[in-house]
C-alpha positions in Angstrom: 95.9 83.1 82.2 95.9 86.7 81.1 92.5 88.1 80.3 92.7 90.7 77.6 90.3 93.6 77.7 88.2 93.8 74.6 87.4 97.4 73.5 83.8 98.2 74.1 81.6 100.1 71.6 81.5 103.8 72.4 78.3 104.9 74.0 76.6 107.7 72.1 76.3 110.8 74.3 73.0 112.5 74.9 72.0 114.9 72.1 74.5 113.4 69.5 73.5 112.2 66.1 74.0 108.6 67.3 71.7 109.0 70.3 68.7 106.7 69.7 66.4 109.3 71.3 67.6 111.9 68.8 67.1 109.5 65.9 63.6 108.6 67.2 62.7 112.3 67.5 64.0 113.1 64.0 62.1 110.1 62.5 58.8 111.1 64.2 59.2 114.7 63.0 59.9 113.7 59.4 57.1 111.1 59.5 54.6 113.9 60.3 56.1 116.1 57.7 55.7 113.4 55.0 52.9 113.8 52.5 50.6 112.0 53.1 51.6 111.5 56.8 50.4 107.9 56.8 53.6 106.2 58.1 57.2 106.3 57.0 59.4 109.1 55.8 59.8 110.6 52.3 62.9 112.2 50.9 61.3 115.7 50.8 60.4 115.4 54.5 63.9 114.1 55.4 65.4 117.2 53.7 63.3 119.6 55.8 64.7 118.4 59.1 66.5 121.3 60.9 70.0 119.6 61.0 69.8 118.6 57.4 68.5 122.1 56.3 71.3 123.8 58.3 74.1 121.7 56.9 72.8 121.7 53.3 74.0 124.2 50.7 76.4 125.0 47.9 78.4 127.9 49.4 81.4 125.9 50.6 83.0 122.5 50.5 81.7 121.9 54.0 78.1 122.1 52.8 76.1 119.0 52.0 75.1 119.6 48.3 71.7 118.6 46.9 73.4 115.8 44.9 75.2 114.4 48.0 72.0 114.5 50.0 70.2 112.6 47.2 73.0 110.0 47.2 72.6 109.6 50.9 68.9 108.9 50.5 69.4 106.5 47.6 72.1 104.5 49.4 70.3 104.4 52.8 66.7 103.9 51.5 67.8 101.1 49.2 65.9 102.7 46.4 62.7 103.2 48.3 60.6 106.4 48.0 59.5 106.0 51.7 61.4 104.5 54.6 60.5 103.0 58.0 62.5 103.6 61.2 65.3 101.3 60.2 65.6 102.8 56.7 65.6 106.3 58.2 68.5 105.4 60.5 70.5 104.1 57.5 69.9 107.4 55.6 70.8 109.4 58.7 74.1 107.5 59.1 74.9 108.0 55.4 74.6 111.8 56.0 76.8 111.5 59.1 79.6 109.8 57.0 79.9 113.0 54.9 81.0 115.0 58.0 84.0 114.7 60.3 82.1 116.1 63.3 78.9 114.8 64.7 76.1 116.3 62.5 74.1 117.5 65.5 77.2 119.3 66.9 78.0 120.6 63.4 74.5 122.0 62.9 74.5 123.7 66.3 77.9 125.3 65.5 76.6 126.4 62.1 73.5 128.1 63.6 75.7 130.0 66.1 77.9 131.2 63.2 74.9 132.4 61.2 73.2 134.2 64.1 75.8 137.1 63.8 75.3 137.3 60.0 71.5 137.3 60.3 71.6 140.0 63.0 73.9 142.3 61.0 72.0 141.8 57.8 68.7 142.5 59.4 70.0 145.7 61.0 71.3 146.9 57.7 68.2 146.1 55.6 65.1 145.1 57.6 63.1 142.4 55.8 59.4 142.1 55.7 57.9 138.6 55.8 55.4 138.3 53.0 53.5 135.3 51.7 54.4 133.8 48.4 52.3 134.9 45.4 49.2 132.7 45.2 45.7 132.9 43.9 44.4 131.7 47.3 43.2 134.1 49.9 44.0 131.7 52.8 46.1 133.3 55.5 49.7 132.2 55.7 51.3 131.4 59.0 53.7 134.2 60.0 52.6 136.6 57.2 50.8 138.9 59.6 53.8 139.2 61.9 56.7 141.7 61.6 60.3 140.6 61.6 60.6 142.0 65.2 57.5 140.1 66.4 58.9 136.9 64.9 62.3 137.4 66.5 60.7 138.1 69.8 58.6 134.9 69.6 61.7 132.9 68.7 63.6 134.3 71.7 60.7 133.5 74.0 60.7 129.9 72.8 64.5 129.6 73.3 64.3 130.9 76.9 61.5 128.5 77.9 62.1 126.0 80.7 60.7 122.5 80.5 57.8 123.6 82.8 57.2 126.7 80.6 57.0 124.5 77.5 54.6 122.1 79.3 52.4 125.0 80.3 52.4 126.2 76.7 51.2 122.8 75.5 48.4 122.8 78.1 47.3 126.2 76.9 47.2 125.0 73.3 44.9 122.2 74.4 42.6 124.5 76.4 42.1 127.4 74.1 39.0 129.5 74.4 36.8 129.9 71.2 38.2 133.5 70.9 41.8 132.3 71.0 41.1 129.5 68.6 39.5 132.0 66.2 42.6 134.2 66.3 44.9 131.2 65.6 42.7 130.2 62.6 42.9 133.8 61.3 46.7 133.4 61.4 46.5 130.3 59.2 46.9 127.7 61.9 45.1 124.4 61.7 44.0 124.3 65.4 42.7 120.7 65.2 46.1 119.4 64.1 47.9 121.6 66.6 45.8 120.3 69.5 46.5 116.7 68.5 50.3 117.4 68.2 50.4 119.3 71.5 48.5 116.5 73.3 50.9 114.0 72.0 53.9 115.9 73.2 52.3 116.5 76.6 51.9 112.8 77.1 55.3 111.8 75.6 58.2 113.3 77.6 60.8 112.2 75.1 59.0 113.7 72.1 58.3 116.9 74.1 62.0 117.3 75.0 63.0 116.6 71.4 60.6 119.2 70.0 61.7 121.8 72.5 65.4 121.2 71.7 64.7 121.4 67.9 62.8 124.7 68.3 65.6 126.2 70.5 68.1 125.5 67.7 66.0 127.1 64.9 66.5 130.7 63.7 63.4 132.9 63.4 63.5 132.4 59.6 63.7 128.6 60.0 60.8 128.6 62.4 58.5 130.5 60.0 59.6 128.4 57.0 58.9 125.2 58.9 55.5 126.4 59.9 54.6 127.5 56.4 55.8 124.2 54.9 53.6 122.2 57.4 50.7 124.5 56.6 51.1 124.0 52.8 51.4 120.2 53.2 48.2 120.0 55.2 46.5 122.2 52.7 47.4 119.8 49.9 46.1 116.8 51.8 42.9 115.1 50.8 40.2 114.5 53.4 41.2 110.8 53.5 44.9 111.7 54.1 43.9 114.2 56.7 41.8 111.7 58.6 44.6 109.1 58.4 47.1 111.7 59.8 44.8 112.4 62.8 44.4 108.6 63.3 48.2 108.2 63.3 48.5 110.9 65.9 45.8 109.4 68.1 47.6 106.0 67.9 50.8 107.7 69.0 49.1 108.8 72.2 48.2 105.3 73.2 
């Protein structure tokens, strides 16, 4: 008897949009970005993920328009305003169907294309990072840094080895009172930062995903993500904040 070979399912390659580790990392990131961060992912948090942000726009037919992104959410979430891990994967796959290439590869290629444009634009007309107009006197993350300082920080992050990244997390957990005061003066929530860095230090998969995500971000995206996180935490109630810390502690166990 002749035994026919049955085609096997393709195995997702590491770092692709179908890689379970990538989906897990994106879900964890979006879950912490959701307001309140008490479990599950909201549409707004999903839209802030670096690959989604990079691929979204209205400048060309290749961009994912706001309407298309909303349709992906509605189809994948089954009408829910907040999704669990399974629902997140459905939404993620809906976005993938809009693109011929793997969306992780497509976002990496888009970032590389934009680097030249950003560099030439910055050289022609230097931009100053300023906080949005607000009645609050609270410091804004990144507002005290010049474009050159932000670019330098971004390059340092990109050039970090895994050991370097691990040492940085250790330093974030063991800050002196003086260092902690300087971070607070820059608008950083040091308590939340310590919890997050401790989680990544104890979770190799999350640590690698965070490092990969940061390496793929432009200086502008890094500042924007930090300011969005700061604003979300600022709008949290005391109860929401305590729940967020509790969730992060559970993630360490």
